[in-house]
KEKE-3310 file (N, C-alpha, C; in steps of 0.2 Angstrom, whole numbers, plus 5000, padded with zeros to 4 digits):
npx = (5361:5372:5366:5364:5378:5382:5374:5378:5391:5389:5383:5393:5402:5394:5393:5406:5409:5401:5407:5419:5435:5446:5440:5436:5449:5453:5443:5448:5460:5456:5450:5462:5469:5462:5463:5477:5478:5471:5480:5491:5486:5486:5499:5508:5522:5528:5537:5549:5550:5552:5565:5572:5572:5578:5591:5595:5595:5604:5616:5617:5620:5632:5640:5640:5646:5656:5663:5669:5683:5684:5684:5683:5677:5665:5659:5657:5648:5638:5634:5629:5618:5611:5607:5598:5589:5584:5575:5566:5550:5551:5560:5564:5569:5582:5594:5606:5621:5630:5645:5648:5661:5665:5668:5657:5644:5631:5617:5608:5593:5588:5575:5569:5579:5592:5604:5613:5628:5639:5657:5660:5650:5651:5663:5660:5652:5652:5650:5643:5630:5625:5628:5618:5607:5607:5607:5595:5585:5586:5583:5569:5564:5564:5557:5545:5541:5543:5551:5545:5532:5536:5540:5528:5521:5529:5528:5517:5504:5512:5524:5519:5514:5526:5532:5532:5541:5545:5544:5543:5553:5560:5559:5572:5569:5561:5570:5579:5571:5568:5581:5584:5574:5580:5591:5586:5576:5564:5547:5541:5532:5536:5549:5548:5542:5551:5561:5554:5551:5563:5571:5564:5566:5580:5582:5574:5583:5593:5601:5606:5595:5598:5607:5604:5599:5610:5619:5613:5614:5628:5629:5622:5630:5641:5637:5635:5633:5632:5622:5612:5603:5612:5618:5617:5601:5597:5586:5576:5564:5566:5581:5583:5570:5568:5577:5571:5559:5563:5569:5559:5550:5558:5559:5545:5541:5549:5561:5574:5586:5603:5615:5630:5643:5655:5669:5669:5665:5675:5685:5682:5679:5688:5688:5692:5685:5681:5682:5668:5671:5682:5679:5680:5672:5662:5666:5658:5647:5653:5658:5658:5654:5664:5672:5683:5690:5689:5689:5674:5666:5665:5649:5640:5633:5630:5625:5625:5612:5604:5606:5601:5588:5584:5586:5576:5564:5565:5564:5552:5543:5545:5540:5534:5524:5530:5530:5536:5552:5560:5561:5555:5545:5541:5547:5559:5566:5570:5583:5587:5582:5589:5599:5615:5626:5620:5614:5626:5630:5620:5621:5634:5633:5629:5620:5607:5604:5616:5632:5631:5641:5639:5630:5635:5648:5664:5667:5673:5682:5679:5666:5662:5654:5657:5659:5650:5648:5638:5634:5620:5626:5637:5630:5623:5634:5639:5629:5629:5642:5640:5630:5617:5600)
npy = (5476:5468:5456:5460:5462:5449:5443:5450:5445:5431:5432:5438:5427:5417:5423:5423:5410:5407:5413:5412:5404:5413:5425:5422:5422:5436:5441:5435:5441:5454:5453:5449:5460:5470:5464:5466:5480:5483:5478:5486:5498:5494:5489:5480:5475:5461:5460:5452:5453:5466:5468:5460:5467:5479:5473:5470:5482:5489:5482:5486:5499:5498:5492:5502:5513:5508:5503:5510:5503:5503:5498:5504:5517:5513:5506:5516:5524:5515:5513:5526:5526:5515:5518:5528:5521:5512:5519:5523:5520:5507:5498:5485:5481:5474:5483:5491:5500:5509:5515:5523:5523:5536:5553:5561:5571:5563:5553:5538:5529:5513:5501:5491:5494:5498:5509:5521:5531:5543:5545:5557:5565:5563:5569:5582:5584:5590:5587:5575:5577:5582:5571:5563:5570:5568:5554:5551:5557:5549:5536:5539:5539:5526:5520:5525:5520:5527:5524:5513:5518:5528:5520:5514:5525:5529:5518:5511:5498:5490:5488:5482:5470:5464:5463:5452:5438:5421:5410:5420:5429:5445:5453:5457:5468:5476:5480:5487:5498:5504:5507:5517:5527:5530:5537:5548:5554:5559:5565:5581:5581:5569:5572:5583:5577:5568:5577:5583:5573:5567:5576:5576:5563:5563:5573:5566:5555:5563:5571:5587:5596:5605:5601:5596:5607:5615:5608:5608:5622:5623:5615:5622:5633:5627:5624:5636:5646:5636:5630:5621:5611:5600:5584:5577:5579:5585:5583:5587:5599:5617:5623:5634:5635:5623:5624:5635:5630:5620:5626:5634:5623:5618:5628:5630:5617:5615:5608:5603:5596:5593:5587:5588:5583:5585:5583:5569:5565:5569:5562:5549:5550:5554:5559:5569:5584:5586:5598:5603:5605:5597:5584:5568:5561:5548:5542:5548:5537:5526:5509:5503:5505:5512:5518:5530:5546:5559:5576:5585:5595:5613:5621:5625:5640:5641:5631:5620:5621:5610:5602:5612:5613:5599:5599:5608:5602:5590:5595:5601:5590:5583:5591:5595:5602:5609:5600:5588:5581:5584:5572:5560:5545:5533:5535:5542:5532:5522:5520:5511:5499:5488:5481:5481:5486:5494:5503:5509:5516:5525:5532:5537:5545:5561:5568:5578:5584:5587:5585:5579:5580:5575:5565:5558:5554:5547:5531:5520:5504:5492:5483:5476:5473:5480:5471:5473:5472:5476:5475:5475:5479:5487:5497:5503:5508:5517:5526:5531:5537:5547:5554:5551:5547)
npz = (5490:5491:5486:5473:5468:5468:5459:5447:5446:5444:5431:5423:5424:5417:5404:5400:5399:5389:5378:5364:5365:5363:5366:5379:5385:5384:5393:5404:5406:5408:5420:5428:5426:5434:5446:5448:5448:5459:5468:5465:5471:5484:5487:5495:5504:5512:5528:5526:5512:5511:5517:5509:5497:5501:5503:5491:5484:5492:5489:5475:5477:5485:5475:5466:5472:5481:5497:5512:5519:5534:5549:5562:5560:5554:5565:5574:5567:5566:5580:5583:5574:5578:5591:5588:5580:5588:5595:5587:5577:5572:5579:5579:5566:5556:5557:5547:5545:5533:5526:5512:5499:5493:5488:5486:5493:5501:5505:5507:5510:5510:5509:5523:5533:5529:5529:5521:5521:5514:5513:5510:5515:5528:5530:5529:5540:5558:5570:5582:5584:5572:5564:5569:5566:5551:5550:5557:5549:5538:5543:5547:5534:5531:5542:5541:5529:5517:5506:5500:5498:5488:5478:5474:5470:5459:5450:5450:5447:5439:5446:5458:5452:5450:5462:5471:5468:5463:5477:5486:5483:5479:5464:5452:5444:5451:5461:5454:5450:5463:5466:5457:5461:5474:5470:5463:5472:5484:5486:5491:5502:5509:5512:5520:5531:5535:5539:5550:5559:5560:5567:5579:5583:5585:5595:5605:5610:5615:5608:5602:5594:5584:5576:5562:5555:5556:5548:5536:5533:5532:5521:5511:5510:5504:5492:5485:5471:5462:5449:5450:5461:5472:5477:5493:5500:5488:5481:5489:5497:5495:5502:5511:5515:5522:5533:5539:5543:5551:5562:5567:5571:5581:5591:5593:5598:5609:5609:5617:5620:5623:5619:5609:5606:5599:5600:5602:5590:5581:5585:5580:5567:5553:5540:5526:5519:5501:5489:5479:5465:5464:5464:5458:5444:5436:5419:5404:5397:5403:5405:5417:5434:5441:5432:5425:5429:5430:5436:5442:5430:5429:5431:5417:5409:5396:5383:5369:5356:5354:5366:5375:5371:5373:5387:5391:5387:5394:5407:5407:5405:5416:5427:5443:5449:5460:5470:5470:5465:5450:5437:5441:5440:5427:5415:5418:5423:5414:5411:5420:5420:5414:5419:5428:5420:5411:5420:5424:5413:5411:5423:5421:5410:5408:5400:5395:5407:5413:5422:5438:5451:5464:5462:5451:5455:5456:5463:5476:5474:5482:5486:5498:5513:5529:5543:5558:5575:5588:5604:5617:5628:5624:5618:5628:5636:5627:5626:5639:5640:5632:5638:5634:5631)
capx = (5367:5376:5363:5366:5385:5382:5370:5382:5396:5386:5381:5399:5404:5390:5395:5413:5408:5398:5411:5424:5441:5450:5436:5437:5456:5452:5440:5452:5466:5453:5450:5468:5471:5458:5466:5484:5476:5470:5487:5495:5484:5488:5506:5510:5527:5529:5544:5554:5551:5555:5572:5576:5572:5583:5597:5597:5596:5611:5621:5618:5623:5639:5643:5641:5651:5661:5662:5675:5685:5687:5680:5682:5672:5658:5657:5655:5641:5633:5632:5625:5612:5607:5604:5592:5584:5580:5570:5561:5544:5553:5566:5566:5572:5589:5597:5613:5623:5636:5649:5650:5667:5665:5669:5651:5640:5625:5615:5602:5589:5585:5570:5571:5584:5599:5606:5620:5630:5645:5662:5660:5645:5654:5669:5657:5649:5657:5648:5639:5623:5624:5627:5612:5602:5607:5605:5588:5581:5586:5579:5562:5562:5563:5552:5538:5540:5543:5554:5540:5527:5538:5540:5521:5519:5533:5527:5510:5503:5518:5529:5515:5514:5533:5534:5534:5543:5544:5546:5543:5559:5559:5562:5577:5566:5558:5576:5581:5567:5570:5588:5583:5571:5584:5596:5582:5574:5557:5543:5541:5529:5540:5555:5546:5540:5558:5564:5551:5551:5570:5574:5561:5570:5587:5580:5572:5588:5597:5605:5604:5591:5600:5612:5603:5599:5617:5623:5610:5617:5635:5629:5620:5636:5646:5634:5633:5636:5630:5616:5608:5603:5616:5620:5612:5595:5596:5579:5572:5562:5571:5585:5581:5563:5568:5580:5566:5554:5566:5570:5552:5548:5563:5556:5538:5540:5553:5566:5580:5591:5609:5621:5633:5648:5659:5675:5669:5664:5681:5690:5681:5679:5694:5688:5693:5680:5684:5678:5664:5674:5687:5676:5680:5666:5663:5666:5652:5647:5658:5655:5658:5652:5670:5676:5684:5692:5689:5685:5668:5667:5660:5642:5640:5627:5629:5625:5623:5605:5601:5606:5597:5581:5582:5585:5570:5559:5565:5562:5544:5540:5545:5538:5530:5520:5533:5529:5541:5558:5560:5565:5552:5541:5544:5551:5565:5569:5571:5590:5589:5579:5593:5605:5620:5630:5615:5614:5632:5630:5615:5624:5640:5631:5625:5615:5604:5604:5623:5635:5631:5647:5637:5627:5639:5654:5667:5667:5679:5681:5677:5659:5661:5651:5661:5655:5650:5644:5637:5630:5617:5631:5640:5625:5622:5640:5640:5624:5631:5647:5638:5624:5611:5594)
capy = (5477:5462:5451:5463:5460:5442:5442:5452:5440:5425:5434:5438:5420:5414:5426:5421:5403:5406:5416:5408:5403:5419:5430:5421:5424:5443:5443:5433:5446:5460:5451:5449:5467:5473:5462:5469:5487:5483:5476:5492:5503:5492:5488:5478:5470:5458:5463:5448:5455:5473:5467:5457:5472:5483:5470:5470:5489:5491:5479:5490:5506:5497:5491:5508:5518:5505:5504:5512:5497:5506:5495:5509:5522:5509:5504:5522:5526:5510:5515:5532:5524:5510:5522:5532:5516:5508:5524:5524:5516:5501:5496:5477:5479:5472:5490:5491:5506:5508:5521:5522:5526:5542:5560:5565:5572:5560:5548:5534:5525:5508:5498:5486:5495:5499:5516:5522:5538:5543:5547:5564:5568:5562:5574:5589:5585:5592:5584:5569:5579:5583:5565:5560:5573:5565:5547:5551:5559:5543:5531:5540:5537:5518:5518:5527:5517:5532:5520:5508:5523:5531:5514:5513:5531:5529:5513:5509:5491:5486:5486:5477:5464:5461:5463:5445:5433:5414:5409:5426:5433:5451:5453:5462:5474:5481:5483:5492:5504:5506:5510:5523:5532:5533:5542:5554:5558:5558:5571:5586:5579:5564:5575:5587:5572:5565:5582:5584:5567:5565:5581:5574:5557:5565:5576:5561:5551:5567:5575:5594:5596:5610:5597:5595:5614:5617:5605:5611:5628:5622:5612:5627:5637:5624:5623:5642:5647:5630:5631:5615:5608:5594:5579:5576:5583:5589:5582:5589:5606:5622:5622:5639:5634:5618:5627:5639:5626:5616:5631:5635:5618:5617:5633:5628:5611:5616:5603:5606:5591:5597:5583:5589:5578:5586:5580:5562:5564:5570:5556:5543:5551:5558:5560:5576:5586:5588:5603:5600:5605:5592:5577:5564:5558:5543:5545:5548:5531:5521:5502:5501:5510:5516:5520:5537:5549:5567:5580:5587:5601:5618:5621:5630:5643:5641:5624:5620:5622:5604:5601:5616:5611:5593:5600:5611:5597:5585:5599:5602:5583:5580:5596:5592:5607:5611:5595:5582:5582:5582:5565:5555:5542:5527:5538:5544:5526:5517:5518:5507:5492:5484:5478:5486:5489:5499:5508:5513:5520:5530:5537:5540:5549:5566:5570:5585:5587:5589:5580:5581:5577:5571:5558:5554:5554:5540:5527:5515:5497:5487:5483:5472:5475:5479:5468:5477:5468:5480:5472:5479:5482:5492:5503:5506:5511:5522:5531:5533:5541:5553:5557:5551:5543)
capz = (5487:5491:5481:5466:5466:5467:5452:5442:5446:5440:5424:5420:5423:5412:5398:5399:5397:5382:5373:5361:5369:5362:5370:5386:5386:5385:5399:5410:5407:5411:5427:5431:5427:5439:5452:5449:5449:5467:5472:5465:5476:5491:5487:5502:5505:5519:5531:5523:5506:5511:5519:5503:5492:5504:5503:5484:5483:5495:5485:5470:5480:5486:5469:5462:5476:5485:5504:5515:5523:5540:5554:5567:5558:5554:5572:5577:5564:5568:5587:5583:5571:5582:5597:5585:5577:5594:5598:5581:5577:5570:5582:5578:5560:5557:5555:5545:5543:5528:5524:5505:5498:5488:5491:5485:5499:5499:5509:5504:5514:5507:5513:5527:5538:5526:5529:5518:5521:5510:5517:5509:5519:5535:5530:5530:5547:5563:5577:5582:5584:5565:5561:5572:5561:5545:5551:5559:5543:5533:5547:5546:5527:5531:5547:5539:5523:5511:5501:5497:5495:5482:5473:5472:5466:5453:5445:5450:5447:5436:5452:5462:5449:5450:5469:5474:5464:5466:5484:5490:5482:5476:5457:5451:5441:5457:5465:5449:5451:5469:5466:5453:5466:5479:5467:5461:5477:5486:5486:5496:5508:5512:5515:5526:5536:5538:5543:5556:5563:5561:5572:5585:5585:5588:5602:5610:5613:5619:5604:5601:5588:5579:5572:5555:5552:5555:5543:5530:5532:5529:5514:5507:5508:5500:5485:5483:5465:5458:5445:5451:5468:5471:5482:5499:5500:5482:5479:5495:5497:5496:5508:5516:5518:5527:5539:5543:5546:5557:5567:5570:5575:5587:5596:5595:5602:5614:5609:5621:5622:5622:5617:5603:5606:5593:5601:5601:5582:5578:5587:5577:5560:5551:5533:5524:5513:5495:5485:5474:5459:5464:5465:5452:5441:5431:5412:5400:5394:5406:5405:5424:5439:5444:5426:5424:5435:5429:5441:5440:5426:5432:5428:5411:5407:5389:5380:5362:5355:5355:5373:5378:5369:5376:5394:5393:5386:5400:5413:5406:5405:5423:5432:5448:5453:5466:5476:5469:5462:5443:5436:5444:5435:5424:5410:5421:5426:5409:5410:5426:5419:5410:5423:5431:5415:5408:5425:5425:5407:5413:5428:5418:5404:5411:5395:5395:5414:5415:5427:5445:5455:5470:5460:5446:5458:5456:5470:5477:5471:5486:5489:5504:5519:5535:5548:5564:5580:5594:5609:5621:5633:5620:5616:5635:5637:5622:5628:5646:5639:5628:5642:5630:5635)
cpx = (5371:5373:5364:5373:5385:5379:5375:5388:5395:5385:5388:5402:5401:5392:5401:5413:5405:5402:5416:5430:5445:5447:5437:5444:5456:5449:5444:5458:5463:5453:5456:5471:5468:5461:5473:5483:5475:5476:5491:5493:5486:5495:5509:5516:5527:5536:5549:5555:5554:5563:5575:5577:5578:5590:5600:5599:5603:5616:5622:5622:5631:5643:5645:5646:5656:5660:5669:5677:5688:5682:5678:5676:5665:5655:5654:5648:5636:5630:5627:5618:5608:5604:5597:5587:5580:5575:5565:5555:5545:5560:5569:5569:5579:5593:5604:5615:5630:5639:5651:5656:5667:5665:5662:5648:5633:5623:5609:5599:5586:5580:5573:5577:5591:5600:5613:5622:5637:5650:5663:5655:5648:5660:5666:5654:5654:5655:5643:5631:5621:5623:5620:5606:5601:5604:5597:5584:5581:5582:5572:5560:5560:5557:5545:5537:5539:5546:5549:5534:5529:5538:5533:5519:5522:5531:5521:5509:5508:5523:5525:5515:5520:5535:5536:5535:5542:5547:5547:5549:5557:5562:5567:5575:5564:5564:5579:5578:5568:5576:5587:5579:5575:5589:5592:5578:5566:5553:5543:5538:5533:5547:5554:5545:5547:5562:5561:5552:5558:5573:5571:5565:5577:5586:5578:5577:5593:5601:5602:5601:5593:5605:5610:5602:5606:5620:5620:5613:5624:5634:5626:5626:5640:5643:5633:5637:5635:5623:5611:5608:5608:5617:5615:5607:5594:5589:5574:5569:5568:5575:5584:5575:5564:5571:5575:5561:5556:5567:5564:5549:5552:5560:5549:5537:5545:5558:5573:5585:5598:5615:5624:5638:5652:5666:5675:5668:5671:5686:5688:5680:5684:5694:5689:5688:5684:5679:5674:5667:5680:5685:5677:5674:5667:5663:5660:5652:5651:5654:5654:5657:5658:5674:5677:5687:5693:5686:5679:5669:5662:5654:5643:5634:5625:5629:5623:5615:5602:5600:5601:5589:5579:5581:5578:5564:5559:5562:5554:5541:5540:5543:5533:5526:5523:5532:5534:5547:5557:5564:5561:5548:5545:5549:5558:5569:5571:5578:5592:5586:5583:5599:5610:5624:5626:5615:5620:5632:5625:5618:5630:5639:5627:5619:5613:5605:5611:5625:5634:5636:5644:5633:5631:5646:5657:5667:5673:5677:5679:5670:5657:5659:5656:5657:5656:5646:5644:5632:5626:5621:5635:5636:5624:5628:5641:5635:5626:5637:5645:5632:5618:5606:5592)
cpy = (5471:5457:5454:5461:5453:5440:5444:5447:5434:5426:5434:5431:5417:5417:5424:5414:5402:5409:5411:5408:5410:5425:5429:5423:5432:5445:5441:5438:5453:5459:5452:5456:5471:5471:5465:5476:5488:5482:5482:5497:5501:5492:5486:5473:5467:5461:5459:5451:5462:5472:5464:5463:5477:5480:5471:5477:5491:5488:5483:5497:5504:5495:5497:5513:5515:5506:5505:5506:5500:5503:5500:5514:5519:5508:5510:5524:5521:5511:5521:5530:5520:5514:5525:5526:5513:5513:5526:5519:5509:5498:5489:5476:5478:5478:5489:5498:5506:5514:5519:5526:5531:5549:5564:5565:5569:5555:5544:5529:5519:5504:5492:5487:5497:5506:5517:5530:5538:5546:5555:5568:5568:5567:5581:5590:5587:5590:5578:5571:5580:5576:5562:5563:5570:5558:5547:5553:5552:5537:5532:5538:5529:5517:5520:5525:5522:5528:5516:5513:5526:5526:5513:5519:5531:5524:5510:5501:5487:5484:5481:5471:5460:5460:5457:5440:5426:5413:5415:5431:5440:5452:5459:5469:5479:5484:5488:5499:5508:5510:5517:5529:5535:5538:5548:5558:5557:5565:5575:5584:5574:5567:5580:5583:5570:5571:5583:5579:5565:5570:5579:5568:5559:5568:5571:5557:5556:5571:5582:5594:5601:5607:5597:5602:5616:5614:5607:5618:5628:5619:5617:5632:5634:5624:5630:5643:5641:5632:5626:5613:5601:5590:5578:5581:5587:5589:5585:5596:5611:5622:5627:5638:5628:5620:5631:5635:5622:5620:5633:5630:5617:5622:5631:5622:5610:5610:5605:5602:5595:5593:5585:5584:5579:5583:5572:5560:5564:5565:5550:5544:5556:5560:5567:5578:5587:5593:5600:5600:5600:5585:5574:5561:5552:5546:5544:5541:5525:5515:5500:5506:5515:5518:5528:5540:5557:5570:5583:5594:5606:5618:5627:5633:5642:5634:5625:5619:5616:5602:5605:5614:5604:5594:5603:5606:5592:5589:5599:5595:5581:5585:5593:5597:5609:5606:5590:5585:5580:5576:5559:5551:5537:5530:5539:5538:5521:5516:5513:5500:5487:5481:5483:5489:5495:5505:5512:5518:5526:5535:5541:5546:5555:5568:5577:5588:5589:5585:5583:5577:5573:5565:5554:5553:5547:5537:5523:5508:5491:5487:5479:5475:5474:5477:5471:5473:5473:5476:5477:5483:5488:5498:5507:5511:5518:5528:5535:5538:5548:5557:5557:5546:5537)
cpz = (5486:5486:5474:5464:5464:5460:5446:5441:5442:5433:5420:5419:5417:5405:5396:5396:5390:5377:5370:5366:5369:5367:5377:5389:5388:5391:5405:5411:5410:5419:5431:5431:5432:5446:5453:5450:5457:5471:5471:5469:5483:5492:5493:5501:5512:5522:5528:5516:5506:5513:5513:5498:5494:5503:5495:5482:5486:5491:5479:5472:5481:5480:5465:5466:5480:5493:5507:5520:5530:5546:5560:5566:5557:5560:5575:5574:5566:5576:5587:5580:5575:5588:5594:5583:5582:5597:5593:5582:5575:5573:5581:5571:5561:5554:5553:5542:5539:5526:5516:5503:5492:5491:5490:5492:5498:5505:5506:5509:5510:5511:5517:5532:5535:5525:5526:5519:5518:5515:5516:5513:5526:5536:5532:5537:5552:5570:5577:5582:5576:5562:5563:5567:5555:5545:5553:5553:5539:5537:5546:5539:5527:5536:5545:5532:5517:5505:5497:5494:5488:5476:5470:5468:5459:5448:5445:5450:5444:5441:5456:5459:5449:5457:5472:5468:5467:5473:5488:5488:5478:5469:5456:5448:5446:5460:5460:5450:5458:5470:5463:5458:5471:5476:5463:5466:5478:5485:5492:5503:5512:5515:5521:5532:5539:5542:5550:5561:5565:5567:5579:5588:5588:5595:5607:5613:5616:5615:5603:5594:5582:5575:5564:5552:5551:5549:5536:5528:5529:5522:5509:5505:5504:5493:5482:5476:5460:5455:5447:5458:5467:5478:5487:5500:5494:5480:5484:5493:5497:5502:5513:5519:5523:5533:5543:5546:5552:5563:5571:5574:5581:5593:5598:5600:5608:5615:5611:5623:5620:5620:5610:5601:5599:5594:5600:5593:5579:5579:5583:5569:5558:5543:5531:5518:5507:5491:5480:5467:5458:5464:5458:5450:5436:5424:5409:5396:5396:5406:5412:5428:5441:5438:5426:5430:5434:5434:5438:5436:5430:5428:5422:5410:5400:5386:5373:5361:5356:5362:5377:5377:5373:5384:5396:5392:5392:5406:5413:5408:5412:5429:5437:5452:5459:5472:5476:5465:5454:5442:5438:5438:5431:5418:5412:5423:5420:5408:5416:5425:5416:5413:5425:5426:5412:5413:5425:5419:5408:5418:5425:5413:5407:5406:5396:5402:5416:5420:5434:5449:5461:5468:5455:5449:5457:5463:5470:5474:5475:5489:5495:5510:5525:5540:5555:5569:5586:5598:5613:5626:5630:5619:5623:5637:5633:5624:5635:5645:5636:5632:5637:5633:5630)
residu = (UNK:UNK:UNK:UNK:UNK:UNK:UNK:UNK:UNK:UNK:UNK:UNK:UNK:UNK:UNK:UNK:UNK:UNK:UNK:UNK:UNK:UNK:UNK:UNK:UNK:UNK:UNK:UNK:UNK:UNK:UNK:UNK:UNK:UNK:UNK:UNK:UNK:UNK:UNK:UNK:UNK:UNK:UNK:UNK:UNK:UNK:UNK:UNK:UNK:UNK:UNK:UNK:UNK:UNK:UNK:UNK:UNK:UNK:UNK:UNK:UNK:UNK:UNK:UNK:UNK:UNK:UNK:UNK:UNK:UNK:UNK:UNK:UNK:UNK:UNK:UNK:UNK:UNK:UNK:UNK:UNK:UNK:UNK:UNK:UNK:UNK:UNK:UNK:UNK:UNK:UNK:UNK:UNK:UNK:UNK:UNK:UNK:UNK:UNK:UNK:UNK:UNK:UNK:UNK:UNK:UNK:UNK:UNK:UNK:UNK:UNK:UNK:UNK:UNK:UNK:UNK:UNK:UNK:UNK:UNK:UNK:UNK:UNK:UNK:UNK:UNK:UNK:UNK:UNK:UNK:UNK:UNK:UNK:UNK:UNK:UNK:UNK:UNK:UNK:UNK:UNK:UNK:UNK:UNK:UNK:UNK:UNK:UNK:UNK:UNK:UNK:UNK:UNK:UNK:UNK:UNK:UNK:UNK:UNK:UNK:UNK:UNK:UNK:UNK:UNK:UNK:UNK:UNK:UNK:UNK:UNK:UNK:UNK:UNK:UNK:UNK:UNK:UNK:UNK:UNK:UNK:UNK:UNK:UNK:UNK:UNK:UNK:UNK:UNK:UNK:UNK:UNK:UNK:UNK:UNK:UNK:UNK:UNK:UNK:UNK:UNK:UNK:UNK:UNK:UNK:UNK:UNK:UNK:UNK:UNK:UNK:UNK:UNK:UNK:UNK:UNK:UNK:UNK:UNK:UNK:UNK:UNK:UNK:UNK:UNK:UNK:UNK:UNK:UNK:UNK:UNK:UNK:UNK:UNK:UNK:UNK:UNK:UNK:UNK:UNK:UNK:UNK:UNK:UNK:UNK:UNK:UNK:UNK:UNK:UNK:UNK:UNK:UNK:UNK:UNK:UNK:UNK:UNK:UNK:UNK:UNK:UNK:UNK:UNK:UNK:UNK:UNK:UNK:UNK:UNK:UNK:UNK:UNK:UNK:UNK:UNK:UNK:UNK:UNK:UNK:UNK:UNK:UNK:UNK:UNK:UNK:UNK:UNK:UNK:UNK:UNK:UNK:UNK:UNK:UNK:UNK:UNK:UNK:UNK:UNK:UNK:UNK:UNK:UNK:UNK:UNK:UNK:UNK:UNK:UNK:UNK:UNK:UNK:UNK:UNK:UNK:UNK:UNK:UNK:UNK:UNK:UNK:UNK:UNK:UNK:UNK:UNK:UNK:UNK:UNK:UNK:UNK:UNK:UNK:UNK:UNK:UNK:UNK:UNK:UNK:UNK:UNK:UNK:UNK:UNK:UNK:UNK:UNK:UNK:UNK:UNK:UNK:UNK:UNK:UNK:UNK:UNK:UNK:UNK:UNK:UNK:UNK:UNK:UNK:UNK:UNK:UNK:UNK:UNK:UNK:UNK:UNK:UNK:UNK:UNK:UNK:UNK:UNK:UNK:UNK:UNK:UNK:UNK:UNK:UNK:UNK:UNK:UNK:UNK)
# end
């Protein structure tokens, strides 16, 4: 078999040399296409490239939503996140935890260790155990490389071909696509895995595993009456199903850690929740990410015929057989390939899908990262105080 492959290879070379220059060019492109297809299947980022991709995506998220300039809150979230990250399968990543300045309830895990949670989400949480559940879920997305897997599935070899630029830099096109994926969500398989492993991770370091199902229950109650899934976990499997699976897992695996730490949470986090109907959203067609300040309109059951027809066409085109969230694929990302202004317009204009105040929410104007320095001694003291392991 090896001899056969070698003979065919020589034959192809001989044929190519005998062809006119134009034909040789075609053969060369075919060969390059096969090589890119293989790279698309493998889609491997070095750790350096993964971190660069995450840095670029984090910058886009920070530009879009702004960053809460509260050093104390950032330090607290970083301490909780670091305790979890150190117990994950990738403890040596340069983990960074960022509070986005928006009342929307959301969280985003960018490759390379960048975890973002909105002040709206923090305002809804009531304990450190719940925070650990949310951060643990996002950490698993990164540690299990769901972010990179989604990128491969969404864009195939075109992304692989663009993944590594000159001197190992990640192209802005790839960062745009990754940003789009984070704002539309992962597939059902990835979300269940992050639920399952996230609750185990929280339990492993000493947090009560009920934190995340408790938060999901509160989130479900908050969104009662809405016609669409919204905000944090909007792209995930059905919330009731997820809660049931988590409770079953907690009982079956006997996850019995007990740290809730609600008092410590309230001491460090003081954001106030905003009703979903009161969240300001970007204006339709806004030129900038933070343009506009209208409150989110209530969901309407009746729409004009054109919008209704477009919505049905979009839903049909993006159906995922119950396994993935609608809106995946290159077609759903074409609004994100033309730079940040185009991204803002795509975000600001709800189109047929309608405005989602959790995704289209107005953000703050300061994208600057809040520097946080926590030492091993700080981590140890934090764990000791909370009776964590």
